[in-house]
C-alpha positions as CSV (number, residue, x, y, z in Angstrom):
1,X,-17.9,-12.0,2.8
2,X,-14.4,-11.6,1.4
3,X,-15.0,-8.6,-0.8
4,X,-17.1,-6.6,-3.2
5,X,-16.7,-6.1,-6.9
6,X,-18.0,-3.2,-9.1
7,X,-18.1,-3.5,-12.9
8,X,-18.8,-0.6,-15.3
9,X,-18.3,0.5,-18.8
10,X,-15.0,2.2,-19.4
11,X,-16.8,4.8,-21.4
12,X,-19.1,5.8,-18.6
13,X,-17.0,8.2,-16.5
14,X,-19.9,8.9,-14.1
15,X,-20.1,5.2,-13.2
16,X,-16.3,4.8,-12.9
17,X,-15.8,7.9,-10.7
18,X,-17.2,6.7,-7.3
19,X,-15.4,3.4,-6.6
20,X,-11.8,4.8,-6.0
21,X,-12.7,7.5,-3.5
22,X,-14.5,4.8,-1.5
23,X,-11.4,2.7,-1.3
24,X,-12.0,0.4,-4.3
25,X,-8.9,-0.5,-6.4
26,X,-9.0,-0.8,-10.1
27,X,-8.2,-4.5,-10.7
28,X,-8.6,-5.0,-14.4
29,X,-9.9,-3.8,-17.7
30,X,-11.8,-6.4,-19.8
31,X,-11.5,-5.4,-23.4
32,X,-14.5,-5.7,-25.6
33,X,-16.4,-7.4,-22.8
34,X,-19.9,-6.7,-24.0
35,X,-21.7,-5.3,-27.1
36,X,-23.8,-2.3,-26.2
37,X,-25.7,-0.3,-28.8
38,X,-24.1,-2.4,-31.6
39,X,-20.5,-1.9,-30.7
40,X,-18.0,-3.5,-28.3
41,X,-17.3,-1.9,-24.9
42,X,-14.4,-2.3,-22.5
43,X,-15.4,-2.9,-18.8
44,X,-13.5,-1.8,-15.7
45,X,-13.5,-4.0,-12.6
46,X,-13.0,-2.4,-9.2
47,X,-12.6,-4.5,-6.0
48,X,-12.6,-3.9,-2.3
49,X,-11.5,-6.8,0.0
50,X,-12.6,-7.2,3.6
51,X,-9.0,-6.6,4.8
52,X,-8.5,-3.4,2.8
53,X,-8.3,-0.1,4.6
54,X,-11.6,1.8,4.9
55,X,-11.7,5.4,3.9
56,X,-15.1,6.1,5.5
């Protein structure tokens, strides 16, 4: 496995909080990626590669 990816709504701060302290890097923001509850939402993509430094 080369890496792991986490995607979450940019509006959901509780979902967006855990990845960075675990060593994940914010790789991109996909604007208006999905329609949730009748309106478009941006999504954040965090990544952790096999060669990245571990914080745990």
